[in-house]
TIKOL-198871 format. One record per residue (C-alpha): chain; residue number from 1; x, y, z. Coordinates in nm, 3 decimals. Layout:
+-------+-----+---------+---------+---------+
| chain |   n |      px |      py |      pz |
+-------+-----+---------+---------+---------+
|     A | NUM |       X |       Y |       Z |
...
+-------+-----+---------+---------+---------+
END
This chain:
+-------+-----+---------+---------+---------+
| chain |   n |      px |      py |      pz |
+-------+-----+---------+---------+---------+
|     A |   1 |   7.844 |   3.584 |   2.012 |
|     A |   2 |   7.546 |   3.425 |   1.845 |
|     A |   3 |   7.702 |   3.453 |   1.501 |
|     A |   4 |   8.013 |   3.273 |   1.617 |
|     A |   5 |   7.805 |   2.988 |   1.776 |
|     A |   6 |   7.619 |   2.953 |   1.450 |
|     A |   7 |   7.931 |   2.952 |   1.243 |
|     A |   8 |   8.095 |   2.686 |   1.467 |
|     A |   9 |   7.774 |   2.485 |   1.472 |
|     A |  10 |   7.757 |   2.506 |   1.099 |
|     A |  11 |   8.097 |   2.379 |   1.029 |
|     A |  12 |   8.054 |   2.114 |   1.297 |
|     A |  13 |   7.727 |   2.009 |   1.152 |
|     A |  14 |   7.883 |   1.995 |   0.798 |
|     A |  15 |   8.187 |   1.790 |   0.906 |
|     A |  16 |   7.993 |   1.548 |   1.119 |
|     A |  17 |   7.729 |   1.499 |   0.848 |
|     A |  18 |   7.983 |   1.413 |   0.592 |
|     A |  19 |   8.167 |   1.195 |   0.819 |
|     A |  20 |   7.847 |   0.989 |   0.923 |
|     A |  21 |   7.734 |   0.960 |   0.557 |
|     A |  22 |   8.079 |   0.829 |   0.445 |
|     A |  23 |   8.084 |   0.591 |   0.730 |
|     A |  24 |   7.731 |   0.478 |   0.658 |
|     A |  25 |   7.833 |   0.417 |   0.296 |
|     A |  26 |   8.145 |   0.229 |   0.386 |
|     A |  27 |   7.997 |  -0.002 |   0.639 |
|     A |  28 |   7.649 |  -0.072 |   0.491 |
|     A |  29 |   7.617 |   0.065 |   0.139 |
|     A |  30 |   7.446 |   0.336 |  -0.053 |
|     A |  31 |   7.100 |   0.302 |   0.108 |
|     A |  32 |   7.238 |   0.386 |   0.456 |
|     A |  33 |   7.421 |   0.689 |   0.308 |
|     A |  34 |   7.127 |   0.826 |   0.144 |
|     A |  35 |   6.908 |   0.779 |   0.458 |
|     A |  36 |   7.164 |   0.946 |   0.674 |
|     A |  37 |   7.202 |   1.238 |   0.423 |
|     A |  38 |   6.825 |   1.301 |   0.422 |
|     A |  39 |   6.732 |   1.206 |   0.777 |
|     A |  40 |   7.042 |   1.288 |   0.962 |
|     A |  41 |   6.937 |   1.255 |   1.331 |
|     A |  42 |   6.677 |   0.969 |   1.314 |
|     A |  43 |   6.866 |   0.759 |   1.043 |
|     A |  44 |   7.208 |   0.820 |   1.209 |
|     A |  45 |   7.068 |   0.709 |   1.553 |
|     A |  46 |   6.925 |   0.388 |   1.391 |
|     A |  47 |   7.249 |   0.328 |   1.208 |
|     A |  48 |   7.442 |   0.366 |   1.543 |
|     A |  49 |   7.214 |   0.137 |   1.725 |
|     A |  50 |   7.214 |  -0.134 |   1.466 |
|     A |  51 |   7.575 |  -0.118 |   1.355 |
|     A |  52 |   7.715 |  -0.029 |   1.685 |
|     A |  53 |   7.958 |   0.240 |   1.551 |
|     A |  54 |   7.934 |   0.592 |   1.441 |
|     A |  55 |   7.852 |   0.733 |   1.780 |
|     A |  56 |   8.105 |   1.026 |   1.764 |
|     A |  57 |   7.983 |   1.186 |   1.444 |
|     A |  58 |   7.624 |   1.136 |   1.543 |
|     A |  59 |   7.697 |   1.301 |   1.879 |
|     A |  60 |   7.869 |   1.596 |   1.709 |
|     A |  61 |   7.570 |   1.627 |   1.479 |
|     A |  62 |   7.319 |   1.630 |   1.772 |
|     A |  63 |   7.534 |   1.892 |   1.959 |
|     A |  64 |   7.556 |   2.113 |   1.659 |
|     A |  65 |   7.179 |   2.085 |   1.606 |
|     A |  66 |   7.123 |   2.170 |   1.970 |
|     A |  67 |   7.348 |   2.482 |   1.949 |
|     A |  68 |   7.156 |   2.606 |   1.657 |
|     A |  69 |   6.821 |   2.552 |   1.813 |
|     A |  70 |   6.952 |   2.723 |   2.135 |
|     A |  71 |   7.048 |   3.027 |   1.930 |
|     A |  72 |   6.719 |   3.049 |   1.754 |
|     A |  73 |   6.515 |   2.992 |   2.068 |
|     A |  74 |   6.721 |   3.270 |   2.252 |
|     A |  75 |   6.843 |   3.027 |   2.508 |
|     A |  76 |   7.198 |   3.156 |   2.473 |
+-------+-----+---------+---------+---------+
END
């Protein structure tokens, strides 16, 4: 069960991260794409707050991170 959650969270994290980086690049340029790539949650949140878009990939990214943390903290 835990391995399945980790695999699904990993795929979700990879897809949402790529989606958010591409969205940041298309909307605001290379700087936002690099910031989102290296500091995914914080930079993604700042991007969503300032540009008023990208909430879905950021939310999926957050859900994936919470699932990974829940597995490693034995909450699940």
